[in-house]
C-alpha positions as CSV (number, residue, x, y, z in Angstrom):
1,M,3.9,-11.8,8.8
2,D,2.9,-12.1,12.6
3,R,-0.7,-10.7,13.0
4,R,0.1,-9.2,16.3
5,E,3.0,-7.2,14.9
6,L,1.1,-5.9,12.2
7,V,-2.0,-4.8,14.3
8,A,0.4,-3.3,16.9
9,S,2.4,-1.4,14.4
10,L,-0.5,0.2,12.9
11,L,-2.2,1.2,15.5
12,A,1.0,3.1,16.8
13,A,1.0,4.8,13.7
14,V,-2.5,6.2,13.8
15,P,-2.9,6.8,17.4
16,E,-5.9,9.5,16.6
17,A,-8.2,7.0,13.8
18,L,-11.0,5.3,15.1
19,V,-11.1,1.7,15.3
20,V,-13.7,-1.0,14.6
21,T,-12.7,-4.9,14.6
22,G,-14.2,-7.6,13.1
23,L,-15.4,-10.4,14.9
24,G,-12.9,-13.3,16.3
25,N,-8.8,-12.9,15.4
26,P,-8.9,-9.1,14.7
27,T,-10.9,-8.2,18.0
28,Y,-8.3,-10.3,20.0
29,D,-5.6,-8.8,18.1
30,V,-6.3,-5.1,18.8
31,H,-7.4,-6.0,22.4
32,A,-4.1,-7.7,22.9
33,T,-1.6,-5.0,21.6
34,A,-3.4,-1.9,22.7
35,P,-6.2,-2.8,25.7
36,D,-6.7,0.2,26.6
37,R,-7.1,2.1,23.3
38,A,-10.0,4.7,23.1
39,G,-11.9,4.6,20.1
40,V,-11.8,1.5,19.5
41,F,-15.4,-0.2,19.2
42,H,-15.4,-4.1,18.7
43,L,-18.3,-6.1,16.8
44,W,-18.9,-8.9,18.2
45,G,-21.8,-11.9,16.8
46,A,-21.9,-9.8,13.1
47,M,-20.1,-11.7,10.4
48,G,-19.6,-9.3,7.7
49,G,-20.9,-6.4,10.0
50,A,-17.6,-4.3,10.4
51,V,-17.3,-3.0,6.8
52,P,-20.8,-1.7,7.1
53,L,-20.7,-0.4,10.6
54,A,-17.1,1.1,9.7
55,L,-18.5,2.9,6.7
56,G,-21.6,4.4,8.9
57,L,-18.9,5.6,10.8
58,A,-16.8,7.3,8.7
59,L,-20.0,9.3,7.0
60,A,-21.0,9.9,10.1
61,Q,-17.6,11.7,11.2
62,P,-16.2,12.6,8.1
63,E,-13.3,14.7,9.9
64,R,-12.0,11.6,12.0
65,Q,-9.8,8.8,10.3
66,V,-11.9,5.5,10.3
67,V,-10.3,2.2,10.0
68,V,-11.5,-1.4,10.2
69,I,-9.2,-3.8,11.0
70,T,-11.3,-7.5,9.9
71,G,-10.5,-11.0,8.8
72,D,-10.5,-12.8,5.2
73,G,-13.4,-14.9,6.4
74,E,-15.5,-11.8,7.7
75,M,-14.5,-10.0,4.4
76,L,-15.8,-12.9,2.1
77,M,-19.2,-12.6,4.2
78,G,-19.4,-8.9,3.5
79,I,-18.0,-8.7,0.3
80,G,-21.3,-6.7,-1.4
81,S,-20.1,-3.7,1.1
82,L,-17.0,-2.6,-0.9
83,G,-19.3,-2.1,-3.5
84,T,-21.4,0.6,-1.1
85,V,-17.8,1.9,0.3
86,A,-16.5,2.5,-3.5
87,A,-20.1,4.0,-4.5
88,S,-19.9,6.2,-0.9
89,R,-16.3,7.1,-1.9
90,P,-15.7,8.0,2.2
91,S,-12.1,10.1,1.9
92,N,-11.2,9.1,5.9
93,L,-12.3,5.2,5.9
94,S,-9.4,2.2,5.5
95,I,-10.1,-1.6,5.3
96,V,-7.5,-3.5,7.0
97,V,-8.1,-7.0,6.2
98,L,-5.9,-9.3,7.7
99,D,-6.0,-12.5,5.3
100,N,-4.3,-15.8,6.3
101,G,-6.2,-17.9,4.2
102,H,-8.6,-19.5,6.8
103,F,-11.7,-19.5,8.6
104,G,-10.2,-19.2,12.1
105,E,-13.8,-18.9,14.5
106,T,-14.8,-22.3,12.7
107,G,-11.9,-24.5,13.2
108,M,-9.3,-23.3,10.4
109,Q,-10.7,-24.7,7.5
110,Q,-9.4,-22.9,4.0
111,S,-11.4,-20.1,2.9
112,H,-11.4,-18.7,-0.7
113,T,-8.7,-16.8,-0.4
114,S,-6.4,-20.0,-0.1
115,L,-8.6,-21.3,-2.8
116,G,-7.1,-18.4,-5.2
117,A,-9.7,-15.4,-4.4
118,N,-7.6,-12.0,-4.5
119,L,-9.4,-9.8,-2.1
120,G,-7.1,-7.0,-3.7
121,E,-8.3,-7.4,-6.9
122,I,-11.9,-7.8,-5.7
123,A,-11.9,-4.2,-4.0
124,A,-10.6,-2.6,-7.1
125,G,-13.0,-4.4,-9.0
126,F,-15.9,-2.5,-6.9
127,G,-14.3,0.3,-7.6
128,I,-12.0,1.4,-4.7
129,G,-9.2,3.4,-5.9
130,V,-6.3,3.2,-3.6
131,V,-5.8,-1.1,-2.9
132,L,-2.5,-2.0,-1.1
133,R,-0.7,-5.2,-0.3
134,I,0.9,-5.1,2.9
135,N,3.8,-8.0,3.0
136,G,5.6,-6.9,5.8
137,L,5.8,-4.7,8.7
138,D,7.7,-2.1,6.3
139,D,4.6,-1.7,4.3
140,V,2.9,0.0,7.7
141,D,4.4,3.3,7.0
142,D,2.8,3.7,3.3
143,L,-0.6,2.6,4.8
144,A,-0.4,5.1,7.8
145,K,0.3,7.5,5.3
146,H,-2.7,6.6,3.5
147,I,-4.7,6.9,6.5
148,Q,-3.7,10.1,8.0
149,S,-3.8,12.1,4.4
150,Q,-7.5,10.9,4.2
151,S,-7.2,9.6,0.7
152,G,-9.5,7.2,0.5
153,P,-11.2,4.8,0.8
154,V,-8.2,2.4,1.1
155,F,-8.2,-1.2,0.9
156,A,-5.2,-2.9,2.7
157,H,-4.9,-6.6,1.9
158,A,-2.3,-8.2,4.6
159,V,-1.1,-11.4,4.2
160,I,-0.4,-13.0,7.8
161,A,0.9,-16.0,8.8
162,T,-1.4,-18.7,9.6
163,G,-1.1,-19.9,13.7
164,E,-3.2,-19.6,16.4
165,Q,-2.7,-16.6,19.6
166,P,-4.1,-16.4,22.6
167,R,-7.1,-14.7,23.3
168,A,-7.3,-11.6,24.5
169,M,-11.0,-11.0,25.4
170,P,-12.2,-7.2,25.6
171,G,-15.6,-7.0,27.5
172,R,-18.6,-8.2,26.0
173,D,-21.5,-6.2,27.4
174,G,-22.8,-4.3,24.2
175,A,-24.5,-1.2,25.8
176,A,-21.4,-0.6,28.0
177,A,-19.0,-1.1,24.8
178,K,-21.4,1.7,22.7
179,N,-21.4,3.7,25.5
180,S,-17.8,3.9,25.8
181,F,-17.5,4.4,22.5
182,R,-20.0,7.4,22.0
183,A,-18.6,8.8,24.8
184,H,-14.7,8.8,23.1
185,L,-16.5,11.0,20.1
186,G,-18.3,13.1,22.8
187,L,-21.9,12.1,22.8
188,A,-24.4,11.1,25.3
189,P,-25.3,7.5,26.0
190,L,-28.2,6.0,24.8
């Protein structure tokens, strides 16, 4: 499955959701498919930090849908955060992992998911009750229904094709990104 097609389909299906992107390809994918979308926070330079940041956002904004889009490498780096998500049980948090079986940012070495680790089973083992496998674009509607109904936490394991996509780089000014996101939430800049 093509990662950009999946991301575009998902973002179109949940237009009101707040989105946190993991570093690297998930950030490029979201920016390439929805460059002007408000309510997106691109996380730079914090491998393993997308899920914890999204968890905090979900707890702080319980009436809003929060979707984190990250890769298998980053999810493996922050795997312990799934335990905290399961214990916290935010109904408005959905985690979408784009799994190409490789560490894309460091040279496309095989990740643990190429070698047998199953992220969906790991999420279920931590106690996340809604675990979905996304095998194609037809599965996005079911995922979107879970996101919109806030039946989470939801963990969606999307197996995607390995391959390079052109990098679509959003701005990297951290203060500007933070203040833009805060403005979308109706909060003053810091």
